[in-house]
C-alpha positions as CSV (number, residue, x, y, z in Angstrom):
1,M,-0.3,-0.1,0.2
2,L,1.0,3.3,-0.6
3,Q,0.5,5.8,1.8
4,L,0.9,9.8,2.3
5,K,0.3,11.6,5.9
6,E,-0.1,15.1,6.0
7,I,1.6,16.2,3.4
8,R,2.7,20.0,2.9
9,K,4.3,21.6,0.1
10,A,5.1,25.2,0.1
11,Y,7.1,27.5,-2.2
12,G,8.3,30.1,-0.1
13,K,5.1,31.7,0.7
14,N,2.7,30.3,-1.2
15,V,1.3,27.0,0.1
16,V,0.7,24.7,-2.6
17,L,-0.4,21.2,-1.3
18,E,-1.6,20.9,2.7
19,G,-3.4,18.3,4.5
20,I,-2.5,15.5,2.0
21,N,-3.4,11.9,3.2
22,L,-3.7,9.0,1.2
23,S,-3.8,5.1,1.8
24,L,-3.9,3.5,-1.8
25,A,-3.6,0.1,-2.8
26,N,-3.4,-1.9,-6.0
27,G,-5.8,0.5,-8.6
28,I,-6.2,3.2,-10.6
29,Y,-6.8,6.5,-9.2
30,G,-7.3,9.8,-10.9
31,F,-6.4,13.2,-9.7
32,L,-8.1,15.8,-11.5
33,G,-7.7,19.8,-11.4
34,A,-7.2,22.7,-13.3
35,N,-3.2,23.3,-14.0
36,G,-1.6,25.1,-11.5
37,V,-3.7,23.5,-8.6
38,G,-0.3,21.1,-7.3
39,K,-0.6,18.0,-9.3
40,T,2.6,17.8,-10.5
41,T,4.1,18.9,-7.5
42,L,2.4,16.0,-5.7
43,F,3.4,13.5,-8.2
44,K,7.3,14.8,-7.9
45,I,7.0,14.1,-4.0
46,I,5.8,10.7,-4.5
47,S,8.3,9.8,-7.2
48,G,11.4,11.7,-4.8
49,Y,11.9,14.3,-7.1
50,I,11.0,17.1,-4.5
51,A,12.6,16.4,-1.3
52,D,12.1,19.4,0.7
53,Y,8.4,18.6,2.1
54,T,6.8,17.8,5.3
55,G,5.2,15.0,6.4
56,D,5.7,11.1,5.2
57,V,5.4,9.2,2.2
58,V,5.5,5.6,3.2
59,Y,6.1,3.1,-0.3
60,P,4.7,-0.8,-0.5
61,Q,7.2,-3.1,0.6
62,H,8.5,-5.3,-2.1
63,N,11.3,-8.0,-2.2
64,E,15.0,-7.6,-3.4
65,N,13.8,-8.6,-7.0
66,K,11.6,-6.0,-7.2
67,E,13.9,-2.4,-7.6
68,N,11.9,-1.6,-10.2
69,L,9.3,0.1,-7.8
70,M,7.9,2.8,-9.7
71,G,7.4,4.1,-13.3
72,F,6.8,8.1,-13.9
73,L,5.8,10.0,-17.0
74,P,6.0,13.2,-16.1
75,Q,4.0,16.4,-17.6
76,N,7.3,17.5,-20.1
77,F,8.5,14.1,-21.7
78,S,11.8,14.5,-23.5
79,G,14.3,11.3,-22.8
80,Y,17.4,11.6,-24.5
81,P,17.0,12.9,-28.2
82,E,19.9,11.4,-29.6
83,M,18.8,7.7,-28.9
84,T,16.7,5.8,-30.7
85,I,13.2,4.5,-29.5
86,S,14.9,0.9,-29.2
87,Q,18.4,2.5,-27.4
88,F,16.5,4.3,-25.2
89,L,14.0,1.8,-24.0
90,I,16.9,-1.0,-23.2
91,Y,19.3,1.9,-21.5
92,M,16.2,2.5,-19.0
93,G,15.5,-0.9,-18.3
94,T,19.3,-2.1,-17.5
95,I,19.5,1.0,-15.3
96,K,15.6,0.3,-13.8
97,A,16.7,-3.3,-12.0
98,K,19.5,-6.1,-12.1
99,I,17.8,-8.5,-14.5
100,S,19.7,-10.3,-17.5
101,E,19.7,-8.8,-20.8
102,N,17.4,-10.9,-22.5
103,E,14.9,-10.3,-20.1
104,V,15.1,-6.6,-20.6
105,E,14.8,-6.8,-24.5
106,Q,11.6,-9.3,-23.9
107,D,10.3,-6.4,-22.1
108,V,10.9,-4.1,-24.5
109,K,9.7,-5.9,-27.5
110,E,6.6,-6.2,-25.3
111,K,5.9,-2.3,-24.2
112,M,6.9,-1.5,-28.3
113,D,4.6,-3.7,-29.3
114,L,1.8,-2.7,-26.6
115,F,2.7,1.3,-27.3
116,N,2.7,0.7,-31.4
117,L,6.4,2.0,-31.7
118,T,8.0,-1.2,-32.9
119,D,7.5,0.3,-36.8
120,I,9.1,3.2,-35.6
121,K,11.8,2.0,-32.9
122,D,15.2,2.8,-35.0
123,K,14.1,6.5,-35.1
124,K,15.7,8.9,-32.8
125,L,13.6,10.6,-29.5
126,K,14.5,14.3,-31.3
127,V,12.4,13.7,-34.6
128,L,9.4,12.0,-32.8
129,S,6.0,14.0,-33.1
130,G,4.7,14.6,-30.0
131,G,2.0,11.6,-29.8
132,Q,5.1,9.4,-30.7
133,L,7.0,10.8,-27.8
134,R,4.6,10.3,-25.6
135,R,4.1,6.7,-26.3
136,V,7.8,6.2,-25.7
137,G,6.9,8.0,-22.5
138,L,4.1,5.6,-21.3
139,A,6.4,2.5,-22.8
140,Q,9.3,3.4,-20.4
141,A,6.8,4.3,-17.8
142,F,5.7,0.7,-17.4
143,Q,8.6,-1.1,-18.2
144,L,9.5,-3.9,-16.3
145,N,6.1,-3.7,-14.6
146,P,7.0,-1.5,-11.8
147,H,4.7,-1.7,-8.2
148,I,4.0,2.0,-8.8
149,V,2.9,4.5,-11.8
150,L,2.8,7.7,-12.1
151,L,1.5,9.4,-15.0
152,D,1.3,13.1,-15.4
153,E,-1.3,14.4,-18.3
154,P,-0.8,11.1,-20.0
155,T,-2.8,10.9,-23.0
156,L,-1.7,14.7,-24.4
157,G,-1.0,14.2,-28.3
158,L,-2.1,10.6,-28.6
159,D,-4.8,10.5,-31.2
160,P,-8.3,8.6,-29.8
161,S,-7.8,5.3,-31.3
162,E,-4.2,5.2,-29.1
163,R,-6.0,7.0,-25.7
164,I,-8.5,4.0,-26.0
165,K,-5.8,1.4,-25.6
166,F,-4.3,3.2,-23.2
167,K,-6.7,3.3,-21.1
168,N,-7.9,-0.6,-22.4
169,Y,-4.4,-1.6,-20.8
170,I,-4.4,0.1,-17.4
171,S,-7.8,-1.2,-17.0
172,S,-6.3,-4.7,-16.8
173,A,-2.8,-3.7,-15.5
174,G,-4.2,-1.6,-12.4
175,H,-5.4,-5.1,-10.7
176,N,-1.8,-5.8,-10.0
177,Q,-0.3,-2.2,-9.8
178,I,-0.7,1.2,-8.3
179,I,-1.6,3.5,-10.9
180,L,-2.2,7.4,-10.1
181,I,-3.4,9.5,-13.4
182,S,-2.9,13.0,-12.7
183,T,-5.1,15.1,-15.4
184,H,-7.7,17.8,-16.0
185,I,-8.7,16.0,-19.3
186,V,-11.7,14.7,-17.5
187,S,-12.3,11.8,-20.1
188,D,-9.2,10.1,-18.9
189,L,-10.7,8.7,-16.0
190,E,-14.3,8.1,-16.8
191,A,-15.0,4.4,-16.2
192,I,-11.7,3.1,-15.1
193,C,-10.5,4.8,-11.9
194,N,-11.4,2.9,-8.4
195,E,-11.6,6.2,-6.9
196,I,-10.9,10.1,-7.8
197,Y,-9.5,12.6,-6.1
198,I,-10.2,16.5,-7.0
199,L,-7.4,18.6,-5.7
200,K,-7.8,22.3,-5.5
201,N,-7.1,25.1,-3.1
202,R,-3.8,23.0,-1.7
203,Y,-6.3,20.2,-0.8
204,F,-9.0,17.5,-1.6
205,V,-12.2,18.9,-1.9
206,M,-13.6,15.7,-3.2
207,N,-13.0,12.6,-3.6
208,G,-14.5,8.9,-4.2
209,T,-15.6,6.5,-6.6
210,E,-16.6,7.5,-10.2
211,E,-20.5,7.1,-8.9
212,S,-20.7,8.5,-5.5
213,L,-19.2,11.8,-7.0
214,L,-21.7,11.8,-10.0
215,N,-24.6,11.1,-6.7
216,K,-23.0,14.1,-4.4
217,C,-24.0,16.4,-7.5
218,K,-27.2,15.2,-8.2
219,G,-29.7,18.1,-8.5
220,C,-27.0,20.4,-9.3
221,V,-27.0,19.7,-13.1
222,W,-29.8,21.1,-15.7
223,E,-30.3,21.9,-19.1
224,A,-32.5,24.7,-20.3
225,E,-33.4,26.2,-24.1
226,F,-32.4,30.1,-25.2
227,E,-33.2,31.5,-28.3
228,N,-29.9,32.9,-28.3
229,E,-26.7,33.7,-26.3
230,E,-27.3,37.0,-25.7
231,Q,-31.1,36.0,-23.6
232,L,-28.9,33.3,-21.7
233,R,-26.8,35.9,-20.2
234,Q,-30.0,37.6,-19.1
235,F,-30.8,35.1,-17.1
236,I,-27.7,33.4,-16.4
237,G,-23.9,34.1,-15.5
238,I,-21.7,32.1,-18.5
239,D,-19.6,31.4,-16.4
240,T,-22.0,28.6,-14.6
241,V,-22.9,26.8,-17.9
242,S,-20.9,23.2,-18.5
243,S,-21.3,23.0,-22.5
244,L,-23.5,24.9,-25.1
245,Y,-25.0,23.2,-28.8
246,D,-27.5,24.4,-31.1
247,Y,-31.1,22.7,-30.6
248,K,-33.8,22.9,-33.3
249,N,-32.7,27.1,-33.6
250,N,-32.1,27.3,-30.4
251,I,-29.8,27.2,-28.0
252,K,-29.9,24.2,-25.4
253,A,-27.5,25.1,-22.2
254,R,-25.9,22.7,-19.9
255,I,-26.3,24.5,-16.5
256,I,-24.2,23.7,-13.2
257,S,-26.7,25.4,-10.1
258,T,-28.0,24.1,-7.0
259,V,-31.3,25.4,-7.6
260,S,-33.4,25.4,-10.6
261,P,-31.8,28.4,-12.7
262,V,-34.4,29.7,-15.3
263,P,-38.2,28.4,-15.4
264,N,-37.7,25.9,-18.2
265,A,-34.6,23.9,-17.2
266,V,-35.0,20.2,-16.8
267,S,-32.7,18.5,-14.1
268,V,-30.6,16.4,-15.8
269,K,-28.2,13.3,-14.8
270,P,-24.2,14.8,-13.6
271,T,-21.4,13.8,-15.9
272,L,-18.1,13.8,-14.4
273,E,-17.4,16.5,-16.2
274,D,-20.1,18.6,-14.4
275,V,-18.5,17.7,-11.6
276,Y,-15.4,19.4,-12.8
277,M,-17.3,22.4,-13.5
278,M,-18.8,22.4,-10.3
279,N,-15.8,23.0,-8.4
280,F,-13.4,24.6,-11.2
281,K,-16.1,27.1,-12.8
282,K,-15.6,30.9,-11.1
283,G,-17.7,30.9,-7.9
284,G,-18.2,27.1,-7.5
285,Y,-20.6,25.9,-5.3
286,V,-17.9,23.1,-3.9
């Protein structure tokens, strides 16, 4: 089990994290929040990259053949630009654990196949597209099947089919690993997480299973029809609108509100996107 106990981190007078407590067994956990709320800082603390903090991080016990305790995909991944994909992954596998060269090569082959890198394995990292480089970063994070995997904005640059393949893979891997996903892209977390933590104002303002988070927001999401955006603004502030779309020559708005915002509003079932909006829109309700 991975445990975080009263984690606090400040940069000068700016407190970024405070009162962070977690106990995580094998599974997939989502950390949802706007850019700049401290998600990356929390990952750097867990990974050991940041040591100047207060509180404790307790890592799972592992045997002597499990040196590869943790895999980490940072938000800005570049690797070693002059290396080819194959060279880079073999190098990373070699330094992560004391295993044979054959075992490293077999794992590299598996990860290149998994993340669709085999056909470009001889390309240098410096010439890869953003999506290709991201897949290399994912491959190295999952090398040798580490007990803990930290993924910071993992799907940046991936096309829709690659996103689906990624979610399918981690859904399976999460049975035997602790996988932490930090993102502001709500769809990355839908239907795969054991638990989701919403980080805001230095601490977790809401957490639970996807179902429990949706239940907490029941009665707070509405749909209403307007002739145009000007009429919409007359009734409600634009910052309370989750989404807008055309509907029979009018505008239908999805609105976040604890009470019916207009007479013709209809209460609708919340989505994870609505949960996010409730916490991060201006003047949010949570």
